[in-house]
N, C-alpha and C positions, 0 to 999 in steps of 0.2 A: 648316837646312842649304840650301844651294842646288842643283837641279838642275843637274847636268851633263850636258847634251844630248850626243847623238850625234854627233860631223861626219860630212859625210857618207859618207865612206868605210868607218868604223865603222858606219853606218847598213845601209850593204851588204853587209858583213859578217856583219851580226846576222842580216838579214833576209834571205841566203841561208841559214845557220844554222836556221834558224826552219822556212825550206821542206825543205830538207834532214828536218829532225825532223819533219815534218808526212811526209812523202812517202816516204821510204826505210822507216820501218816495215811501213808499207803496202803496197808490194811486197815485202819479207821473206814476210810476214803472209798474204801469194796467194797466193805460188810456193806455201811450206812448204803451208798447206789444201789448194790444189789437188795437188801431186802425192804429199803424205805424209800428211796428215787430221792436222796438227799444228799449232798457232798456233806464232805466234816465239817468245812464254815456255812452252810447255812442250818446243820445242827447244832451251829454252837449260837449261830446268832439267837436261833429259838430259844434253846438253852438258857441264852440271857437275857431273854422278854420274859421267860416264863420266871425266874428267881426276882423277879421286881412285883413288890404287893398289887399294883394293877396291869402287871403284864406291859408297861408302858415304858419306853423309854428316847428322848432326844438321840436321832442322826448321830450327833457329835459323841456322844455319851455312849451310844454302842459302838462309835468306833473307836474311844480308846477302849472301847473293853475286849475287843475284838482284834486289836492291831493293825486296823483295817484300814484306808484313805478312804476318806470320804464316795471319791467316784466308785470305786470296789463296793465300797457297801451299797452306796444305793443301786446298780444292778443287779446285785442280790436282793435285796429288798423289795423289787421290782418285779422278778421273777419268783418270788414267795408271795408276793401282793397278787401276782398275775392266779395266782394258785389257789389264793384266797385263805394260806396261810396266816398274813398277819395284813394291818389294814397301814398306813400313812395317812398324816393330816398336818396341815398347821399346827403349833406350837401355840397354845391361846393366850400364853402368858408374852408368844415373841413371834408374831407372823413371820419373819425372816427364820426360821428354825421350824424344821420338820421331826413331827415325833410318830414313834413306830407301837404298833401295837398287834401282841397274838391276837389271833382271835380265836373262836372258838373250836376252829378246824387244825390253826396250826399246835394247840393245845392236846388236840386228839391225837395230829402225827406226832407231836415230839412224844408225849407216853406211846405209845405204838412201836417209836422207834426203838427210845428209850431202854428196856429189857436187850436186846440183840446189841446196840451200843454197846452200856455196860458189861455184858456176857464179852465182847470182843475185850474191851479193857481190860477186865480181868483176868481172861486169859494172856493175850500178850504184855500185861507191866504188872498185876497185884499177885496172880496165882504163881507167877515166875520170882518171886521175892518172898522171903519171910518175913514176919510182921517185923523183925530187927529191920532187916535189910527197907521196910515200907518207910519204915520211921527215919531212916537214913536218907531214905530218896528223900523225906519231905524236906530236911534239912538241908540237902544238896543244892537242889530247887529254889528253895529261899532264898541261900547262900548267891547262887546263880542271879535269881530274880534281881536280886537288890543291886545288880550288878547292869545290867540288863534295862532293868524295867523300876530306876528311882523314887519315880513319883508316886509309884504301886498302882499303877494304870489296868494291870491285869489281873490283881491280886483277886485272887479268887474270893464270890462272897461268901460269907459264913451260913453253915447249916443252915437252914430256914430262914435265910432272909432274902 
């Protein structure tokens, strides 16, 4: 099979995506660590739990939502548990599975961290774009996720769900 090289426009688009993938996580992590003593991944775990009606998920479901391996997630959940931000327990319906629940302290920590985190997201992503570009970005990320995550494991939850 012959390689289909990138055109100049495609190369520019790809290098822009690459730069954003390198710089944005570091900017988000730095803000969260500095202001909330959370990593970006810890914040995401707390946020995913907060979106559930009972603030509870099985570890396997949380791993799928966060694109994490179970060992990595277990390590992070253990750290969050030691800080009182989550509880973990055997799943009532399946003793082999583990459930993770956001504690009241975890909910408070997330609510405390969210405004500055959202301001950082707004500064580096949303406010850098026009409203039309935000709509385009939504369409672009949906298309890319269709290729990267065809099962929709990391599909964002509907607002209010």
